[in-house]
C-alpha positions as CSV (number, residue, x, y, z in Angstrom):
1,M,203.8,-23.6,171.0
2,K,206.3,-26.3,170.9
3,R,209.8,-25.4,169.7
4,R,209.8,-28.1,167.0
5,D,206.5,-26.8,165.5
6,L,208.0,-23.3,165.2
7,I,211.2,-24.7,163.6
8,K,209.0,-26.6,161.1
9,Q,207.3,-23.4,160.1
10,L,210.6,-21.6,159.7
11,E,212.2,-24.4,157.7
12,A,209.1,-24.6,155.4
13,A,209.6,-20.9,154.7
14,G,213.2,-21.6,153.7
15,F,215.1,-20.8,156.9
16,I,218.1,-22.9,157.8
17,K,220.0,-23.1,161.1
18,I,223.2,-21.3,160.9
19,R,224.5,-21.7,164.4
20,D,223.7,-22.4,168.1
21,D,224.4,-19.6,170.6
22,G,224.1,-20.2,174.3
23,K,220.4,-20.8,174.9
24,H,219.3,-19.9,171.3
25,S,219.5,-21.3,167.8
26,I,219.9,-18.8,165.0
27,Y,218.0,-19.3,161.7
28,K,218.4,-17.4,158.5
29,A,216.9,-17.4,155.0
30,G,218.7,-15.8,152.1
31,N,218.7,-12.0,152.6
32,K,216.1,-12.1,155.3
33,R,216.9,-11.1,158.8
34,A,218.2,-13.8,161.1
35,V,215.9,-14.9,163.9
36,Q,216.7,-16.4,167.3
37,V,214.7,-19.4,168.5
38,P,215.0,-20.1,172.3
39,R,215.9,-23.7,173.2
40,H,212.9,-24.4,175.4
41,R,210.3,-27.2,175.0
42,E,207.5,-24.7,175.1
43,I,207.8,-21.1,173.7
44,N,205.5,-18.3,174.9
45,E,202.8,-17.3,172.3
46,N,204.0,-13.7,172.4
47,T,207.5,-14.8,171.7
48,V,206.4,-17.0,168.8
49,K,204.4,-14.0,167.3
50,Q,207.5,-11.8,167.5
51,I,209.8,-14.4,165.9
52,L,207.3,-14.9,163.1
53,K,207.0,-11.2,162.6
54,D,210.8,-10.8,162.5
55,A,211.0,-13.6,160.0
56,G,208.4,-11.8,157.8
57,L,205.9,-14.7,158.1
58,K,203.1,-12.7,159.8
């Protein structure tokens, strides 16, 4: 999955970028757990699934 598609999903769920750390961007929504999104053009499907699970979207 492309990074920008994952970010669109997170932002649609109310997540906002709070900071950039090294090779990751950190997104958070209200009281939900913060999630890290790697800064790569393509993100492995298993990584995407885990990010969405951590975000409470799956």
